[in-house]
N, C-alpha and C positions, 0 to 999 in steps of 0.2 A: 567736670572742670571745663573751662573754656580756653581755647587756643587763641592767642592774639598776634604776636609778631615773631619773626624768626630770622636767623642768619646761619651761614654755613662756613666753617673754618677748619682746615686740617682734617677733613674727613668726618667732622662732627657737626651735626645739626643741633642748634640751640633754639628752643621755643619758649617764649614767655607764656605762662599759663596762669590761670586764676582758679583757685580751689576755695570757693567761699571767700573768706576775708584774706586768705593767704595768696601772695603773689610769689611765683617761683620761676626758675628757668629749668626746663627739662632738656637734657642733652641725650642724643642718640649717636653713638660711635658706629659709623658704617663699617669700620674694619673689624670690630670685635662683636658687634651686635648688642652692646651693653647700653642700658639706660642709666642716667644719674640725675638726681634732682638737687638744685641749689636754691635754697630759700633766699628771696631777695632781702636786702637790708631793711631794717625796721623803718628807716626814713622814707622808703618808697611805699606810699600809702594807697596808690591807685595805679592802674595800668594805662589809662588813656593819655598820659603825658610821659610815657616810658617807651624808650627805643632800645633795641639791642643791635650791636654791630661789632666790627673788629677795629681795634685801634692799636697800632704798633704791635701787631701780631698777638693781641690778647683780646679775648671776648670782653665786651664792655656793655654797661648799661648807662644810658643818658636819661636823666630824669629832670623834668622842669615843672615845678609847681609853685615857684616863688615869684611874686610881683617884683619888678625892678623899678627903681625910681625914675629911670629915663624911659619915656614913651617909645614904643617900638622895639624894645630890647627885652630879652629873657635871660634869666640866670639858670644855668644847668649844673647839676651834680654829675660827676663822672665816676663810675665805679668799674674796676677791672676784676675779672675772675682770676684769683691766684690760688692754686691748689683746690681746696674744697670750699673756699669762702670768697667774699668780696672785699676789696680794698678800695677805700674812697681816695680819689685824687683831688686836686684843687678844683673848686667850682670855677666856671667861666661864664662870661657874658657874651651873648650872641645877638646880633641885630636881626 
């Protein structure tokens, strides 16, 4: 597998990884020493337009692969990690 991007929140490191055609987020809890894998949503088809960060105290994925009708702007999908899976929030436009 290949490691791409990462963030750290509440003592847990989250890394975007690619295992063949599957994109996942691997977490490592520094307090317990446990690893966990969260498969990315099916809508996320590649890693090069994917970012991981923290939004409102939740680990989130930002994914942009959509052309937007206005030049110089991009449309992003926002996914937050809730429990063992991802919940999609409203997409947004960013200049």
